[in-house]
C-alpha positions as CSV (number, residue, x, y, z in Angstrom):
1,M,-17.3,-3.2,2.1
2,K,-14.5,-4.8,4.0
3,L,-14.9,-5.1,7.8
4,M,-11.3,-4.9,9.1
5,P,-10.4,-1.7,7.3
6,V,-13.6,-0.1,8.6
7,L,-12.7,-1.2,12.1
8,D,-9.2,0.1,11.7
9,L,-10.6,3.5,10.7
10,A,-13.0,3.4,13.7
11,A,-10.2,2.6,16.0
12,C,-8.2,5.4,14.5
13,F,-10.9,8.0,15.1
14,V,-11.8,6.7,18.6
15,I,-8.2,6.7,19.7
16,M,-7.5,10.1,18.2
17,L,-10.6,11.7,19.7
18,H,-10.0,10.1,23.1
19,V,-6.4,11.2,23.2
20,A,-7.2,14.8,22.0
21,F,-10.5,15.5,23.7
22,S,-11.3,12.5,26.0
23,M,-14.5,12.0,23.9
24,F,-14.9,8.3,24.5
25,S,-15.0,6.3,27.7
26,T,-11.9,4.2,28.5
27,A,-14.0,1.1,28.0
28,T,-14.8,2.0,24.4
29,V,-11.1,2.7,23.7
30,F,-10.1,-0.5,25.5
31,Y,-12.4,-2.5,23.2
32,F,-10.5,-1.2,20.2
33,A,-7.2,-1.9,21.9
34,V,-8.3,-5.5,22.4
35,Y,-9.5,-5.7,18.8
36,L,-6.0,-4.6,17.6
37,I,-4.3,-7.1,20.0
38,I,-6.4,-10.0,18.8
39,K,-6.1,-9.1,15.2
40,G,-2.4,-8.6,15.6
41,L,-2.0,-12.0,17.3
42,I,-4.0,-13.9,14.7
43,F,-2.3,-12.5,11.7
44,S,1.2,-12.3,13.3
45,L,1.3,-16.1,13.0
46,S,2.0,-15.6,9.3
47,K,4.9,-13.3,10.2
48,D,3.1,-10.3,8.7
49,F,4.9,-7.1,9.6
50,A,1.7,-5.0,9.5
51,S,0.0,-7.3,12.0
52,M,3.0,-7.0,14.3
53,V,2.6,-3.3,14.2
54,D,-1.1,-3.7,15.0
55,L,-0.2,-5.8,18.0
56,F,2.2,-3.1,19.2
57,C,-0.5,-0.5,18.7
58,G,-3.1,-2.5,20.7
59,F,-0.7,-3.0,23.6
60,Y,0.4,0.7,23.5
61,V,-3.2,1.9,23.6
62,A,-4.0,-0.5,26.5
63,F,-0.9,0.8,28.3
64,L,-2.0,4.4,27.6
65,L,-5.3,3.6,29.3
66,L,-3.9,1.7,32.2
67,A,-0.9,3.8,33.1
68,G,-2.3,7.2,32.0
69,I,1.0,8.0,30.3
70,S,0.9,9.3,26.7
71,F,3.7,9.9,24.3
72,G,2.7,12.5,21.6
73,L,4.8,11.2,18.8
74,I,3.8,7.6,19.3
75,N,0.1,8.6,19.4
76,V,0.5,10.4,16.1
77,L,2.3,7.5,14.5
78,I,-0.4,5.0,15.7
79,I,-3.2,7.3,14.4
80,V,-1.5,7.8,11.0
81,W,-0.8,4.0,10.8
82,L,-4.4,3.0,11.5
83,L,-5.7,5.8,9.2
84,Q,-3.5,4.8,6.2
85,K,-4.1,1.1,6.8
86,G,-7.9,1.6,6.9
87,L,-8.0,3.8,3.9
88,F,-5.8,1.6,1.7
89,G,-7.8,-1.4,2.9
90,I,-11.0,0.1,1.7
91,I,-9.5,1.5,-1.6
92,G,-7.5,-1.6,-2.5
């Protein structure tokens, strides 16, 4: 099994459950934000669009935690992005 798609799915569910129900601590969610930022930075060097979106997602989640401001549509887009990326990564 591939590691990054599994981590993308885990990030998707942790972020989704935190935004909807505050199920996870901010530290746990922040770890996934840092994962997305680091992964985005590393793979953005090759000008990969998907990695740049991951980078944006990581910074947005960190901003969400630090500022406490949440934008519903952006939350949904990030969750859908990570979900499809994780699922297609596992399937393909």
